[in-house]
C-alpha positions in Angstrom: 26.4 11.7 -0.5 24.4 9.4 -2.8 21.1 10.8 -4.1 17.8 9.3 -5.1 18.6 10.2 -8.7 21.8 8.2 -8.6 20.2 4.9 -7.3 16.6 5.1 -8.7 15.3 2.9 -11.5 14.4 5.3 -14.3 11.5 5.2 -16.6 8.8 4.3 -14.2 5.5 3.8 -16.0 2.3 5.0 -14.5 -1.1 3.4 -14.5 -3.8 6.1 -15.2 -6.2 6.7 -12.3 -9.1 6.0 -14.7 -7.6 2.7 -15.9 -8.9 -0.5 -14.5 -7.1 -2.7 -12.0 -7.1 -5.4 -14.6 -5.2 -3.1 -16.9 -2.8 -2.5 -14.0 -2.3 -6.2 -13.4 -1.5 -6.7 -17.1 1.0 -3.9 -17.1 2.7 -5.2 -14.0 3.0 -8.6 -15.7 4.4 -7.1 -18.9 6.9 -4.9 -16.9 7.7 -7.6 -14.4 7.1 -5.3 -11.4 5.1 -5.5 -8.2 3.9 -1.9 -8.0 2.9 1.0 -10.3 2.6 4.7 -9.6 -1.0 5.9 -10.2 -1.0 9.1 -12.2 -4.0 11.4 -12.8 -4.9 13.1 -16.0 -2.9 16.1 -14.8 0.2 13.8 -14.8 0.5 14.3 -11.0 1.2 11.3 -8.8 -2.0 10.1 -7.0 -0.6 7.1 -5.2 1.0 3.7 -5.7 -0.8 0.5 -6.6 0.8 -2.8 -5.5 0.1 -6.4 -6.4 -0.9 -6.9 -2.8 -3.5 -4.1 -3.2 -5.0 -6.0 -6.1 -5.1 -9.3 -4.2 -6.4 -7.9 -0.9 -8.6 -4.9 -1.8 -10.0 -6.2 -5.1 -9.8 -10.0 -5.5 -10.1 -10.8 -1.7 -13.0 -8.4 -1.4 -14.8 -10.2 -4.2 -14.6 -7.2 -6.6 -14.1 -7.5 -10.4 -10.7 -6.1 -11.4 -12.3 -5.0 -14.7 -14.7 -2.7 -12.8 -12.4 -1.1 -10.2 -10.2 1.8 -11.3 -6.6 2.3 -10.1 -7.6 5.7 -8.8 -10.2 4.1 -6.4 -7.3 2.4 -4.6 -5.1 5.5 -4.3 -5.1 6.4 -0.6 -4.3 9.9 0.5 -1.1 11.6 -0.6 1.6 9.5 -2.0 4.9 9.2 -0.1 7.6 10.4 -2.4 11.3 11.4 -2.4 12.9 14.3 -4.2 15.4 13.4 -7.0 18.2 15.2 -5.2 17.4 14.0 -1.7 20.3 12.1 -0.2 20.4 8.4 1.0 19.8 9.4 4.6 16.5 10.9 3.6 15.6 7.8 1.5 16.3 5.6 4.5 14.4 7.8 6.9 11.3 8.1 4.6 11.2 4.3 3.8 11.5 3.5 7.5 9.0 6.1 8.8 6.3 5.3 6.3 7.1 1.5 6.1 7.3 1.5 2.3 9.6 -0.6 0.1 9.3 1.6 -3.0 9.4 5.4 -3.2 8.4 7.3 -6.3 11.1 9.9 -7.2 9.9 13.3 -8.0 11.7 16.2 -9.8 9.4 19.2 -9.3 6.0 17.6 -9.9 7.3 15.1 -12.5 7.8 11.4 -11.8 11.3 10.5 -12.9 11.8 7.1 -11.3 11.4 4.7 -8.4 13.8 3.9 -5.5 13.0 0.3 -4.4 14.4 -1.5 -1.4 16.6 -3.5 -3.9 18.1 -0.3 -5.3 19.0 0.8 -1.7 20.6 -2.6 -1.0 22.8 -2.4 -4.1 23.9 1.2 -3.5 24.4 1.6 0.2 26.8 0.1 2.7 25.6 -3.1 4.5 24.9 -1.5 8.0 22.5 1.1 6.4 20.8 -1.6 4.5 20.5 -3.8 7.5 18.9 -1.0 9.5 16.4 -0.4 6.7 15.5 -4.1 6.5 14.9 -4.2 10.2 12.8 -1.1 10.1 10.6 -2.4 7.3 10.2 -5.8 8.9 8.5 -4.5 12.0 4.9 -5.7 12.2 
């Protein structure tokens, strides 16, 4: 069975919890990504920051992205997947939590990200179709 480690994108870069949302936006631009893991000073994952979070929770709320830290936008415990978890667990977790990106953890260390596109490339069409349908529910 295909594992998260086999289909993930390696080398995910974090944004520090104390770094500003403006720094995060610049990093997203440089990396050409729509989301960044938020990591604390202890190197543990604190959450995910998306481009949508920046637009809705910062810009749309009239806040200055240079004054808001990434950590302020981390909400609760991050939804993750283990590096050796199989494709069925990836699909179940993405569907259950309605997320398009899953940080991949090996122990407590972030080792990559499994995105919806990674799943689409790696798994058979019927499984991908089921995931897309699950993520499209309003």
